[in-house]
C-alpha positions, 0 to 999 in steps of 0.5 A: 450162199445166202440168198437175197432174191428168191422167186418161186413159180412167178407169173405176171399177167396184164389185162387190157380189155378182153386180152391178157398178156403174160409178161413173166411165165412161171419164173423161179430163181435164186440170187445170192447176197453180194453178187453182181448180176446181169439180166439180158434178153430182147425187148419184150422178154420180161426183164423190166417186169422181173425188175419191178417184181424184185423191187416191190413195184408190183405184185405177181399174179401168182407165185412167191417173191421173197426179198432179203428175208421178206415175203413181199408177195401179198404186201399192200402198197403201204407195206411195199413202200416201206419195204422199198425205202428200207431195202431197195435202191433204184437207178432208172433210165429216167433220172427222177431227180427233183428240179427244185433241189441242188445236186447235193440236196437231191443226193441228201434226200436219202437221209430222210428215208434210211438209217445208215446212208453213205455220205452224199458228198463222197457219193458225188465224188465217186460219180465225178460230180463234186464240182457240180454239187451246188448246181440244179438239174437244169444246169446239168447234161442228161449224162450228168443227171443220170450220175446224180441219180446213181449217187443218190442210189449208192448213198442209200447203201441198199441191200439190193441195188436195181439198175435199169440200163444204168449206163445208157445215157453215158459215154463209154469212159463214164459208163465204165467208171459207173460200172466199176463203182456198181461193182464195188458195192458188191462183196467185201465189207458192204456185201450189197447185191447189184442187179442190172437189166441191160441190152449191152451183152459186154456187161455179162462178161464182168458179172458174177451171174448172168440171167437170160430171159426169153418170152417171159421165161428164164432161158439160162442162169450162168455163173461166172467163176472168173468174171473179167476185170472191167478194164480188160473188156473192149467197150 
């Protein structure tokens, strides 16, 4: 198995005044290329902190972070920015789409930062927004805006796609459609890796790997030899 994410003894601490909070406590884990990964845990377990470190949004206090063959542990802000642009796609709870651009233009932005993007129109078709491509974000519902951000992330064709509650603003039918689309990014000819942070334990049933966090530590890593088909889960 080719490894795309490797964390060794990672600690992340935040200081506020005289107090120090340890968000991650000596976390070590490896994630294989082409896997569909679900990270579960209660609020405050360290899920978002872990995602930020994997995505090069932050540096660890100690330990090492190697992503797609790059040891990003000591990267400065410019190096992290370049690394994210080339390797990482993000789907956040907050949509981060530009209000002054149309839906299509928001997705086409990826052409300016990556060398091999997917077609923006096809990405919008995949999330069911082709008929809205010439609208502006203010003309869309919250769920539709979320789908624009998902289409943009997919169009980037990243080696690693990081998702923070990607279906949180969607109805169940659309959420299942998006999960199917995300899972299609893994394996096959693309071989991209998708990591989802979620409170929805049902997503664990369709994942290749399930990582559970508790109190800043990895409490378990489970590999599903036979993940359930998305349509067979009672959403």
